[in-house]
N, C-alpha and C positions, 0 to 999 in steps of 0.2 A: 839690384833687387832680384830675389829668387822667386820664380813663378811657381804656381801650384803644380804645373806639369813637371818642372825640374825637380821639385821636392819629392813627388811621387816616384819619378824614375830613379832618383838617387836612393830613396828608401828601398825600392825593390832590388836594386843592385846590391845594396848593403845586406839585404836578406839573403841573397845568393852567396855572398862572401862569408857571412856568418855561418850559414848552414854548411857550406863546404868546409870551412875551417874547423867547425866542431866535429863534423864527420871524420875529417882527416886526423884530428887529435885522438878521438876515441878509437879509430881504426888502428892507430899506432900502438895503443896500449892494450888492444885486444877486444873484440866484440863477438857475441854469439851470432848465429845466423839470423835470429829474430831481430837483433839490433841492427844487423846489416840491412835487412829489409826495411826497417823503419827509417834508417838513415837515407837509404836510396829514395824512399817516398818523400822524405823531407827535402832533399836536394832537388828532385824532379818537380816537386810542388813549388818550390821557390823559383825555379827557372821558368815554370809555367806562368807564375804571377808576373815575372819580369817581362816575359814575351807579350802577355796579354796587355800589360800597361802600355807597351810601346806600339801595339798594332790596333788597339781598340779605337774605333772611329771617334773623332772629336764630337762633342755635343754641340749641336747648332744653337744659335741664339734663340730660335723659335721654340726649341725643346726646353730651354731654361726658363722661359716665361710662362 
């Protein structure tokens, strides 16, 4: 059975892989400096999401109720 935590962690890891892959693809065919900046923001943003998902404190049972 896949837990909610595993699903979220897998989704965030997929986001990093997809952003990195798309950035690499478009970099290979040529990008303007503005596109480079946008791609860098997308990759850094996806890495930030992946890190936050893994380090965010778990919700206690009292907070859920």
